[in-house]
Backbone as JSON Lines, residues from 0, in Angstrom:
{"i":0,"aa":"M","n":[-15.37,0.52,16.88],"ca":[-14.03,-0.01,16.68],"c":[-13.74,0.02,15.17]}
{"i":1,"aa":"T","n":[-12.65,0.61,14.8],"ca":[-12.31,0.72,13.38],"c":[-11.7,-0.59,12.89]}
{"i":2,"aa":"N","n":[-11.56,-0.68,11.57],"ca":[-11.0,-1.89,10.97],"c":[-9.58,-2.15,11.43]}
{"i":3,"aa":"I","n":[-8.77,-1.1,11.55],"ca":[-7.38,-1.28,11.96],"c":[-7.31,-1.76,13.41]}
{"i":4,"aa":"Q","n":[-8.2,-1.27,14.27],"ca":[-8.22,-1.72,15.66],"c":[-8.63,-3.19,15.74]}
{"i":5,"aa":"R","n":[-9.6,-3.61,14.93],"ca":[-10.01,-5.01,14.9],"c":[-8.87,-5.9,14.42]}
{"i":6,"aa":"D","n":[-8.18,-5.46,13.37],"ca":[-7.06,-6.24,12.85],"c":[-5.94,-6.36,13.87]}
{"i":7,"aa":"I","n":[-5.67,-5.29,14.58],"ca":[-4.62,-5.32,15.61],"c":[-5.02,-6.28,16.74]}
{"i":8,"aa":"L","n":[-6.28,-6.22,17.17],"ca":[-6.75,-7.1,18.23],"c":[-6.66,-8.57,17.82]}
{"i":9,"aa":"I","n":[-7.11,-8.89,16.63],"ca":[-7.05,-10.27,16.15],"c":[-5.6,-10.71,16.01]}
{"i":10,"aa":"G","n":[-4.75,-9.84,15.5],"ca":[-3.33,-10.16,15.37],"c":[-2.66,-10.41,16.71]}
{"i":11,"aa":"L","n":[-2.98,-9.57,17.69],"ca":[-2.4,-9.75,19.02],"c":[-2.86,-11.06,19.66]}
{"i":12,"aa":"L","n":[-4.14,-11.39,19.52],"ca":[-4.63,-12.66,20.05],"c":[-3.91,-13.83,19.4]}
{"i":13,"aa":"F","n":[-3.69,-13.74,18.1],"ca":[-3.01,-14.8,17.37],"c":[-1.56,-14.93,17.82]}
{"i":14,"aa":"V","n":[-0.86,-13.81,17.97],"ca":[0.55,-13.83,18.4],"c":[0.67,-14.38,19.82]}
{"i":15,"aa":"V","n":[-0.24,-13.95,20.72],"ca":[-0.22,-14.48,22.08],"c":[-0.47,-15.99,22.07]}
{"i":16,"aa":"G","n":[-1.36,-16.44,21.19],"ca":[-1.6,-17.87,21.06],"c":[-0.37,-18.63,20.61]}
{"i":17,"aa":"I","n":[0.34,-18.08,19.64],"ca":[1.58,-18.72,19.17],"c":[2.63,-18.75,20.27]}
{"i":18,"aa":"L","n":[2.81,-17.62,20.96],"ca":[3.8,-17.58,22.04],"c":[3.43,-18.54,23.17]}
{"i":19,"aa":"G","n":[2.15,-18.63,23.47],"ca":[1.71,-19.59,24.49],"c":[1.96,-21.02,24.07]}
{"i":20,"aa":"F","n":[1.75,-21.32,22.8],"ca":[2.01,-22.67,22.3],"c":[3.49,-23.01,22.38]}
{"i":21,"aa":"I","n":[4.34,-22.06,22.0],"ca":[5.79,-22.3,22.03],"c":[6.27,-22.51,23.46]}
{"i":22,"aa":"S","n":[5.7,-21.76,24.41],"ca":[6.16,-21.87,25.79],"c":[5.53,-23.05,26.53]}
{"i":23,"aa":"G","n":[4.62,-23.76,25.89],"ca":[4.04,-24.94,26.51],"c":[2.72,-24.68,27.21]}
{"i":24,"aa":"E","n":[2.2,-23.48,27.12],"ca":[0.91,-23.15,27.72],"c":[-0.2,-23.48,26.73]}
{"i":25,"aa":"F","n":[-0.51,-24.77,26.62],"ca":[-1.42,-25.21,25.57],"c":[-2.86,-24.77,25.82]}
{"i":26,"aa":"I","n":[-3.26,-24.66,27.08],"ca":[-4.62,-24.2,27.37],"c":[-4.75,-22.74,26.99]}
{"i":27,"aa":"L","n":[-3.77,-21.92,27.35],"ca":[-3.78,-20.5,27.0],"c":[-3.79,-20.32,25.48]}
{"i":28,"aa":"S","n":[-2.94,-21.07,24.79],"ca":[-2.87,-20.9,23.33],"c":[-4.18,-21.34,22.68]}
{"i":29,"aa":"T","n":[-4.81,-22.39,23.19],"ca":[-6.09,-22.83,22.64],"c":[-7.15,-21.76,22.83]}
{"i":30,"aa":"I","n":[-7.17,-21.15,24.01],"ca":[-8.15,-20.09,24.29],"c":[-7.9,-18.88,23.38]}
{"i":31,"aa":"M","n":[-6.65,-18.5,23.2],"ca":[-6.34,-17.35,22.36],"c":[-6.67,-17.6,20.9]}
{"i":32,"aa":"F","n":[-6.31,-18.8,20.38],"ca":[-6.65,-19.12,18.99],"c":[-8.17,-19.15,18.8]}
{"i":33,"aa":"G","n":[-8.87,-19.75,19.75],"ca":[-10.33,-19.81,19.68],"c":[-10.96,-18.44,19.72]}
{"i":34,"aa":"T","n":[-10.47,-17.59,20.61],"ca":[-11.0,-16.23,20.72],"c":[-10.74,-15.45,19.44]}
{"i":35,"aa":"A","n":[-9.55,-15.58,18.89],"ca":[-9.24,-14.88,17.64],"c":[-10.13,-15.37,16.51]}
{"i":36,"aa":"A","n":[-10.34,-16.67,16.42],"ca":[-11.18,-17.21,15.36],"c":[-12.63,-16.77,15.51]}
{"i":37,"aa":"L","n":[-13.15,-16.84,16.73],"ca":[-14.54,-16.42,16.95],"c":[-14.71,-14.93,16.69]}
{"i":38,"aa":"F","n":[-13.82,-14.12,17.2],"ca":[-13.92,-12.68,17.01],"c":[-13.82,-12.32,15.53]}
{"i":39,"aa":"S","n":[-12.91,-12.98,14.83],"ca":[-12.75,-12.73,13.4],"c":[-14.02,-13.09,12.64]}
{"i":40,"aa":"N","n":[-14.62,-14.23,12.97],"ca":[-15.84,-14.66,12.28],"c":[-17.02,-13.77,12.63]}
{"i":41,"aa":"V","n":[-17.13,-13.34,13.88],"ca":[-18.23,-12.47,14.28],"c":[-18.11,-11.13,13.56]}
{"i":42,"aa":"V","n":[-16.92,-10.58,13.51],"ca":[-16.71,-9.3,12.82],"c":[-17.0,-9.45,11.34]}
{"i":43,"aa":"L","n":[-16.55,-10.54,10.74],"ca":[-16.78,-10.76,9.31],"c":[-18.26,-10.92,9.01]}
{"i":44,"aa":"S","n":[-18.97,-11.72,9.79],"ca":[-20.39,-11.91,9.54],"c":[-21.18,-10.63,9.81]}
{"i":45,"aa":"Y","n":[-20.77,-9.86,10.82],"ca":[-21.44,-8.59,11.12],"c":[-21.23,-7.61,9.96]}
{"i":46,"aa":"S","n":[-20.03,-7.59,9.41],"ca":[-19.73,-6.68,8.31],"c":[-20.52,-7.04,7.05]}
{"i":47,"aa":"L","n":[-20.75,-8.31,6.82],"ca":[-21.48,-8.75,5.64],"c":[-22.97,-8.44,5.75]}
{"i":48,"aa":"H","n":[-23.51,-8.46,6.96],"ca":[-24.94,-8.25,7.13],"c":[-25.32,-6.8,7.33]}
{"i":49,"aa":"H","n":[-24.36,-5.91,7.58],"ca":[-24.71,-4.5,7.79],"c":[-23.96,-3.62,6.84]}
């Protein structure tokens, strides 16, 4: 997965989380924000170690 694909994936998860929060789907938005944060941190830590 290239850097641009990772950025797009993280951005999409974040946008879906925001839209879910606005529409009142708080469980969905929490899951999307959490997934985006975890994926971002995993990618960042993987990039630093390799």
